C-alpha positions, 0 to 999 in steps of 0.5 A, a space after each residue: 523517519 524511515 518508512 518500511 518497505 519490502 519488495 516481493 518476488 513473483 513466482 510462477 505456479 505449475 500444474 501437476 504436469 509442470 505447465 505454468 498456470 499462473 503466479 503467486 506473490 507472497 505479500 506478508 509472512 510473519 517470519 519476515 518480521 516486517 512488523 514489530 511483534 504484537 503489531 502484526 496486521 489485524 485486518 486485510 482489505 482490498 481497495 481500488 483506485 480508478 485511472 486518473 484518480 487519487 485516494 486521499 490524501 488522508 491521515 490516521 492517528 490511531 492506526 497504521 496502514 501497509 499498502 501493496 498494489 496487487 493489480 496495476 500500479 500506484 504511486 504512494 505519496 507520504 508527507 514525512 516531517 514536512 517533506 514528501 516521500 514517494 514510493 511505487 507499488 504494483 506489477 512494475 514495482 515488485 509488488 512493494 509493500 509500503 508501511 504508513 505509520 500512524 500520523 503520516 498523511 498518504 495519497 494513493 494515485 493510480 498509474 495507468 489506464 486500468 483500475 489498480 487493486 490495492 491491499 491494505 493491512 492495517 493495525 489496529 483493525 478498523 471499527 465503526 466507532 474509531 472515527 480515525 479518518 482525517 483529511 490532509 492537504 497536499 495541494 503543493 504536490 505535483 501529481 501530474 509529474 511522475 
């Protein structure tokens, strides 16, 4: 199974006098057709991962996710058809978005000494009644080696 990813450029923003005042990173644009028509994100939320910690591994059977680290850096570990696939996102990785299909377990690992901030853009949106949070076992994956 091929996992969809998309790297995002970082563009300097300027004030009225042409002086740099920050930057922007376009994370999602419907015109890029990253998602199949009718399956575009229905929710966007931010989660954080503290230094030295891992979120997950967990799995959803109903919804897919799409993670983009917007501050700091993360490693995203997926188990696809019994094999691990590793992706990176964040400041040092062109703010890559990584789509996690439903049924694929994932773990997010903070890389660095500061808390990482991650956007998730799932489909369908989470609801309290959904009960789609499941644990996964990645005990045979070496999270110590990057």
